[in-house]
N, C-alpha and C positions, 0 to 999 in steps of 0.2 A: 701544298694545295692552297690556292687562294680562296678567299671567302666566296661562297656561292649563295646567292639569294634564291630561295625556293618557296613555293606555295605549299601550304598544308594540303594534305590529300583529301580532306573533307571540307564541308562548308564550315571552316573553323571559326570565322568571325561570328556566325550565328551561335555555334556551339559554345564558344568562349563567353559570349554574352550570357548564355544560359548558365554556364558554370559560375561566372562571377556574380551574377545578380539573382539567380534563382535557386541553384542547388544548395547553397550554404547560407544559413541564416546568421551564422556566427563567424566572423572573419578569422578568429584565432584557429579555426579548424585547419587552415593551410599548413601550420607547423606539424600538426598530427599527421597529415597526409605525407609530407616530405620525410618525416622521421619513419613512417611506415614503409615508404619506398626504399629508404636507406636500409632498414631492417631486412626487407626482402632481398636486396642486393647482397647483403652480408650472408644471409641464409643460403642463397644460391652458390656463392663462392665457397662457403663452408661445406656444402653438400658435394660440390664437384671436386673439392680438394681431397675428398676421401678416395677418389680414384686417380687423381692427378695432383700430386704434392707440389708440383711446380707453380700452381696457382697461388700458393701462400707467399711466394717471393720473400721469404725470410721475415714475413710480417704476420705472425699467427694471432696477434692480439686484435680481435675485432672491436671496432669502435665507430660511433657516430659523434661528430663534433659540430657545435654551433659556434660561429664567429660573428660577432656584432661589431661593425665599424661605424661609429657615430659620425666621424668626419666625412666618410664617403657615403653614408646613408645606406649601407648594404648589410644584409644578413645572409650568411652562407651556411648551408647544411652540407657537411662532408661525410663521406663514408669510405671505408676500404673494402668495399664489396666487389662484385663481379665486374662492374663497369660495362661500357657499351662500345661496340665497333661501329663502322660506317652504316652497315645495313640496319643494325638495331636502333641506332639513333634516329633513322628515318622512320622505321616501323613503329617504334615505341613512343617517340615524342612527336614526330611529324604527323602522326595519325591519332586523332582522339579515339578513345574507346578501343584501342588495340594494344592491350597491355602485354608487355614482355613476360610478366609474371604468369599471366593466363596461358600464354604460349608455352612457357616452361612446364607448367603443370600438365598441359595436354601432351607434351613430349614425353614426360615421365610416365603418363598413363599408357601411351602407345608402346613405350619400351618396357612396360610392366615392371618398373622399378619397385622393389619392396619397401624402400625407405624414401619417404617423401617429406621434405622439410616443411615446417609450418610457415606458410606464406600468407601475407596479408592482402596485397592488392589483387583485385579480380577484374577491374573495369577500365583501368587506364585513363581515368579522368582526374585522379587525385592531384597529380602534378600541376594541372592547370588551375587549381585553386590558388596557386601562388599569385596569379594575376589579380586576385581580389585586393592584394596589398602592394603589388609591385607594378611599375610601369615598364620595367624591363627585366628579363630573366636571362641569366647566362649560365650555361652548363658546360663544365670541363670534365671530360670523362676519358678513362683509359681502360681498355679491356684487360682483365687479369691474364698475365702471361705475355703481354705485348711489351714492346720497347717504350721507354719514356717519351720518345718523339712520335709515337703512334697515337697519341691522345687526340681528341677532337674538341672543338669549341663550338657550342650551339648557342645561338642568341636570337631572341624575339621580343618584340614589344606587344605581342598579342593582337596585332592588327590584321593578321592573315598571312604573313610571310615570316620566314626565319632564315638565318644564315648558318652555314656549317663550314668550318675551316680547320686546318691542322693546328695542333697545339702541343704543348709539352706538359707532362705530369709525371713526377718522380715515381709515385706509387700507384698501384691499381686503385680503382674506385671512381667516385664521382663527387664533384663539387657543384652544388646548385646555389648560385648567388642571386639574391633578390635585390634589385634597386628599388627601395621602398618609396611609395608615394608619401607626400607630405603629411597626410592624415594617418599614416601608419607608423609614424616615428616611435610610437610606444613599444613596438616590437624590437627595438634596439636596447630596451632597458633590461637589466639583469633580472630584476624582480618579476617583470612580466614574463620573460622566457621561463624562469623557474616555475612560475605558477602554471603556465600552459603545459610544460613537460610533466609536472606533478599531476595535473588533472587528466591528461590524455595518454601519456606514454610512461607513466611511473613503473609499469610492470613489463615494458619491452625488455626482452632478454638481454640485449646488448647495451653497454653503457652509453648514455647520452651525455657528452662532456662539454665543458665550456671553460675557457680561460677566464679566471676571475681576478680582476685588478683591485688591489687594496693599497691605500696610502696610510702609513703608520707614522705618527708624530713622536719624536723622542720626548720622553718624560723624565722629570727629576725624581728624587727619592719620595716625594710626597704624591707622586702620580700626576703632577701638573705638567702641561706642555712646556718644553724648553723654548724660551723666547728666541725668535729668529732662526730656529733650527729647521733645516730643510726636511720635508717629509720623505720617508723611505717608501718607495713603490715596489710592491711585490706582485707577481703574476703567478697564480697557481691554478693548475687544471683541476676542476672539480667535476664529479659525476652528479648529474642533476636528478637522475631517477633511481629509485630504490632497487628495482629488478627483483623484488622479493614476491614473486607470484606463487605464494605457498600452495594455492589450489592445484598447481601443476605437479607438486611433489607427492610421493606415496604417503598415505596416512601414517604408516609406521615410522616415518622419519620426522613427524611433526609432533612437538610436545604441546601439552595443554597451554603452557605459557605462550608458545608461538601463536596458537589459535586465538587466545585472548588478546594478544597484542595486535593482531591483524583486525580483529573485530573492532577494537577501539579506533583503529585507523580508518576503517570504512564507515563506521557508524557515528563517530565523534561522541561516543558515550564514554564515560569515565569508569563505569562498572563492568564487571565480567558478564558475558552472555549467560542466559539460562540454559541454552542448548545449542550445540554445534552440529551441523549436518554437512558432511563432506562426502561426495561420491562422484564417480565417473560413469557416464551413460554411454553405452555402445550399442550399435545396431543400425537402424534406419538413419539415425542422426547421432552424431557424437558430440558430447560436450562435457565439461567439468563444472561442477558447482560447489561452492562453499558458502552456505547461508547459515545465518544465526537467528535464533529466537531470543530477543532481548529479555532481560529480567524485569524491566520497567518500561512503561509507555513513554515515548517521546512527547514533548509538549505540543507538537504539531500533528499528532496522530489523526485528528478529526478535521484538519484544515484541507479544503478542496485541492490545493496545489500539491499536497503530499500523497494523494490517493494512489499514485502509481510510482512513487519514488521509494528507494530503499535497496533494491537489488540492481546492481550495476551490470550492464551487459558489455562483455568484451568479445572481440574477435581476434583470436591468437594473441592475447595479452594486450591488445590495443583497445582503450576505452571507446565505446560507441555512445552509450546513453545511460542515464540513471532514471529515465522517465519513460518507461515502455509499458503501456497498458496491455499490450498483447502478451507480455511475458509473465506478469504476476497479477492474479485477480485482485480486485480491490480489497476483498476481505482477508487477504494475506499481506496487506501492506505493512504489517508489523515486522516482516522479515528484513534482515540486513545481510549484505554480502555480495557475491559476484557469481555470474554465470558466464563461462568462457566457451564459445563454440568454435570448432575448427572448420566447419563447413556451412555455417549459416549464411545464406545469400542475403546481400544488402542491396538497396537501390543505389544508384550512382552517387548519391550525395553522402552515403554512409551515415546520415543523420536520421533518416526515416526508414523504418524497417518494413519490408513487404510482408503482407499478411499471407504467408505461405505455409506449406505443409511442415517444413522443418521447425518453424517457430511454434506452430501448434503442438508438435510433438514434444518440444522442450517444455512448453507450459504444462502439458499433460503430465509429463514425467515429474516436473517440479511439484505440482499440486499433489500428486499421489505420494511422493516421498515425504512431503511435509505432513500430510494427513496421517500416514503410517507412523511417523515419528510421534505425532501428538497422541495417537491411539495407544502406542506403546507406553508413552509417558503416563497416560491416564490409568492404564492397567497396572504398571509396575511401580510407579512413583506418584501416588495420589497427591501428596503434599506439593511436589514440584509442579504438577499440573494445575493445582489450585492457584499457585503463584502466577502461572501463565494466565489462568482464567481471569483472575482479578485485574490483571493488566490489560488483557486483550479480548476478554469474552465478548463484550459488545461488538467488537469488530468482526470476530469470527461468526457471530450470529447473522451478520448481513448476508452471508453466503446462503443461508437457508432460503432467503427470498429471491436471490439473484442467480445462484449457481444450481441450475436444475440437474445438471449431470451428476453432481456430487452431493445432492441434498440429503440422501439417505445416510451417507457416511458422516456428513456434518452433524446430522441429528444425534448420532451416537457420541459426539464430542461435546454436546451441550451440557452445562451444569445449571442446577436450579436450587434455591432454598425452597423449603416447603413448610406446611403446617406441622410436620412431624420431625423436621431436622432441627438441630441446635442452631444457634445464631450464626456461627461461623462455619457451618458444615453444609455440604452440598449433596445433591442426588442427581443421577443421570436418568434419562427417560427409561432406559432398560431396567434400572434398579427400581424405579417407581412401578413399572408394570409388574415386576416380579413380586412386589409387596401388595399388589391389589387384592383385596379380600374377595371371596367368592360372591358373585352377584353384582360386582361393580363392572359396568360395561365401558365406561368412558374414562378419559384422562381429564382431570379438572384443574383449572388454573384461575388465578385472580391477578390482575395487573394493578399497579399502584406506584406511588413515589418511593416508598421505602418499606422495609420489612416490618418495622414497628407499626406503621399505619395499616398495612394490609392484614397483619395478624389480628388486629382488633375489629376487622370488618364484620358487620352482622351477617353478611352473605355466607360466612363460613359455618354458621350455627348448625344447620341441618347436616352438614358434611362431618362435623365433629361428632355429632350424635350417632351417625352411621359408622364412624371409624374410617371415613374416606379421606385420603391424603389429598391436599390441594397444593399445587405448585404456585410459588410466589414469583411473579414476573415484575421486577422493579427497575429494569433498564428502559429508558425511553424507546430504544430500538425494538423492545419486545412487542409493542403494538403492531409493528410491521412483520415481525418474525411469525407471530401466530397466524397472520394472513397467508403465509406460505406453508405453515406447518399444520395442515389440516388433520393428518392422521399419523400415528406411529404404532407400528406393530399391529396394524389393522384396527386400532382403537382411535376413535375420534377425540380431538381435543376440544373441550367445551369450557367456556367461561362461566364461573358460578355467579356472575353479575349480569348475565344476559338471559333473556327468554324465561320460560317457565321451567322449573326444576321438578323432576319426578324421580325420586330415589327409591321408591318402594317397590318391592317385588309384587307379583300378581296376588299372592296371598295377603300381603300387607294392605294392598289397595282394597281388596274385598273387605278386610276387617275394618278399614277406616272409611269406607264409602258412605255409610249411613251418617257417621259423625260429620264428615265434610259437607254432605248435602244439607244437613241441619244447620251447620255454621253458615253456609252460603245463603240459605233461606233466612236465617236470623239476622244477618248483617246486610241483606240485599238493599234495604232502604237506606241504611247509613252509607254504604259504599256509593250508591247513586247520588246521595246528597253531597258527599265529599267531592265527588267528581264535578258536580255542579258548582260548588264553592271554589274549587281550585281552577276551574276553567281550562284555559290553554296551557297552564303551567305543567300539566301532566297529560299523558296520552290516555291513561287508564288508571283506575283504582281497583285493586283486587285483593283477595285473601292470599296469603303466602304459604308456600310449601317449604320454604327454606329457612324461615325464622322460628327459633325455639325459645329465645331469650329476649331479643329486642322487640320493640313495639312496631317498628316499621323500617323500610329501606326503599331505595330507588334502584330500579333495574332497567336495563336497556332491552330493546327488541333483540331477538335472536341474531339478527344481522345488522343491528344498529351500532352507532358509534358509542364506545364506552366512555365513562367519565374521565378516565385517565387520558385517553386519546384526545378527547376534546380539549383538555387542559394543555396538552402538548401542542396541538394545532394553534391554540390561541397564543401560546408562548412564542410560536414562530410567526406571529402576526398574520395568520391565515384567517380569511373571512369564513368563520364557521357559523352556520345557521343555528339558532337556539334548538337544543335537543328537547324533545318531549318524551319524558321517561314514564315508566309505570311505577306508581306508588303501591307497594305491597304492605298489607297489614297483617300482624300476627293476631289471629282471632282469640288466642288464649292469653293475651297480655292484659293485665289489669287496666292499663290506660285505655285500651280499645273497649274493654268492658264498660268502663265509666262513660266513655263517649257514646257507646250504644245506649246506655240508660238515659243520658241527657237527650239523645235523639228520640227515644221512645216517649219520654215525658213531653217534649216539645221540639219537633223538627226545626222550628224557626228560632230556637233559643240561641242568643248571641254566643253563648259558650261553645256551642257546636262549631261555629265558625272559628272561634278563638283556638279551640283544641285542634281543629283541622289544620289551621295555619301553623300551629306549634309543631305538630307531627311532621308536616312537610318540611319546615325549617330544620327539624331534627334529622330528617333523612338526608337533607343537603349536607349537613355538618358531618354525618357519619360517612358520606361519600366524598369528603374532603372538597366539597364545592362551596362557593361563597353564598351566604344567605342574601337573598335579593333585597331585603329591607332590614338591615341590622337594628335600626332604631325601633321599628315596630316589633321586632323579635325581642329586644331588650324590654320593651314595655309589657309585652305579654308575660314574659318570665317574672317581671316585678309584680304584676297583678296576681299571677298565680301564687307567688311566694306570700304576698300579703293575705290573700284569701285563705291559704293553708295555715298561715300563722294565726289568723283570727279564729279559725276553726279549732285549732289546737288549744288556744287560750280559753275559748268558750267551753271546751270539754273539761277544763280544770276549774 
């Protein structure tokens, strides 16, 4: 048969232009596609050989081979798969998006075959990615079971036409030869091909081989090259892919060492994982997953570019992406491992996943499995969970604000230190609620930079006196967490540093009512004077219900920005308007009593102003806020020390 020039059956020029310039953002994808097609062809041959042994042709060793010819500028991808006949070469290559693989799957479904091989290609456009790097593509193929001279040679430059002629091929299968463009010469280099195969096709079931040429120089006893000796050239066929897709194997066949080795391979971590999760999902969508919870946080955990990386998505052991935000929620970005789907639909580029039902089901299953694993760890191995929490607690907390569907379950996984726990111990919200004394209605918390600072806060005094536990929230993310965590077990979460606090029962209120009214009346003039002196520095001055030991403290409005949140926002270079907080006074403190006496003697006494400023600066310091005028504060302290010292000397 002489060569016949034919036109593609569709508007190929436009479609080829789309494939070459739009579908793929990374040119190296072409090799993944050709290897995937070769794997499909082998799977078809292997499947059909079960009922027709003649297809094997005394060649039962399945193999994909790469051949790089630098002199000719060609790269060939060969397989010993099913091959193509005249009709198939027109239908499968002459028409874009008319995949032979897809037809094969449909035929199996119609015949209701029980055994369906794992096939990759679904759309029939992957082959055309070759034109991203080649200005001419030649295909030589022979259908399995045919004679050597029944082969066909297909050739096209991608311009809209192709030729088909008779050819000879000794064995079954297909050779795809790419005549590379000048700017694609890198794909003839051994290191480049190794890297691409390792990245995209490392777990393809069939070996991807290549002849590796090495020159060895004769050396003397000292290991030095022998002068003028001709180098010895050796050519050895090597397998470039590991083929060790252990997630496809039954769990009872995999050792802990196997799991740990694979974890280090996919995570680039040198330590063993904290937890391994390996399961197969069946039902509406089928997939296999092998994911790990690391024992320590990676350095890039909080970098924006890593928010959706960590879990690699495969389709029938072919790598698709490691950056899929639809697969793993951001607050699970600590996970490492793989998810391999057998029926996940992809778009034509295979780079971008369609947001479809199957992917949502995989995500839902993955999230549930991980949360169940963490819940089991928290219940059965507290120390192990604490290790996880110290590494990834702040990340998991993000889900409380963003994952509305799983918020309640995530709340049960949260750990906190508190006013009653030891330094390195934690409590859950459920445990906190179980310990609440009778009469306590709400869950109380206090945010701050660290436990030591928060534990010394004057805001805790009334709560300690009542025996109420206060949660310490010391991660920066906590300020956002509490905005999404309004209630737990029908109990409101309240900050001890915001709003007015009333911890007394109705009987206690009645018993203290007269005393409080007297205190408010006695200090009414002083409170008004202090507000006048402080001006816009504070929103209000009032007597406190929360102080039992300290003289004063600053509190925010019930829905105002807390001091810790303000510091975080300023550290992020956010334009935060100055907050006007409430200065609370302890009416039973000696300093307030002295200040009241000074005010009663002379409301315009300069010391009233000095003491007012000192109390305000003291409140700023206990809130870990900067004093507005450090020099003035130091002067006031010095004057107070001098006056007190002189008074003491006078007494003697």
